[in-house]
N, C-alpha and C positions, 0 to 999 in steps of 0.2 A: 837110371836110378840107385843109389847104393842105399845099404842096408843101413846107413846113419839117418838117410834122409826119409826111408821108410817109417824107420822107428818113432822119426822126429812128426810127420805127419800120421802116424797108424790111429791116434785117438780120436782125430777130424773126419777119418775114415768111418771108425766106428761107428759115431756118432751119427754121420750123415747116411752110413746102411741102417742105422738101426730106424732113424727118421722115415724113411723110406719106408721099413716094413710099418712100424706104429701108423702112419696116417696112409697106408695102401695108396702108396702115387701109383704105382704100376698094377694093372688089374689082369687077372687070369681072364681066358677066354669063357670060360663056366662061370665065375662071376659077370661078365657082361651079357651073355645071354640070358642070364637069370632077371638081371636088371631089365634088358630090353622085354623079356616076357612081364613084367611087373609094371611096366609104363604100357606097353601093350594093355594089360587086363584096366588098369587104371582110366585110360582113352578109352576102351570101348564103354566104362561104367560112368563115364564123366560127359560124354559126346554123343552127339547121335549123328548118321549117317546122311549124306545128302540127301538120298531116294527119301528117306524118312522124314526129313525136314521138307520137301517139298510135298510131299502126301500131306504134312498138317498143314502147309501152306495154303494149298489147294480148299483143303477141308474149310479152314477158316474162312476165305475168302466166298466159300458158298454160305456158310452160316452168316459172314455178312451181307451180302445179298439177297439172304431170306431177311434179314433183320430190315434190309432197307426197305423192301417190299413190302412189308408189314406196316412198317412206320410210314410208307405213301398211302395204304388204306386206311390207315386210322387217321392220319391228317385227311383224306376227303371225306370219310366218314364225320368229320368236326367240322370240315367246313360248309357239309351239307346241312347237319342240323343249325348252324348257325346261319343259316340264310334265311 
């Protein structure tokens, strides 16, 4: 490419380079690692682990079974009183 063509397209190249820097189109490894840590922190505060979910699920199951057993007892008592 000759000097004439370079001078012709120089403003377009400068605008292109300015846009690349302005909108951070290319990420440095440090910024990528920082964002990765932020995402991991957000995920750990927002979601629970599978093990924790299973523990809570089992606990709720036990509580529901206990409630069902108590309701059955109440039902039996009510039936006995009305016979």
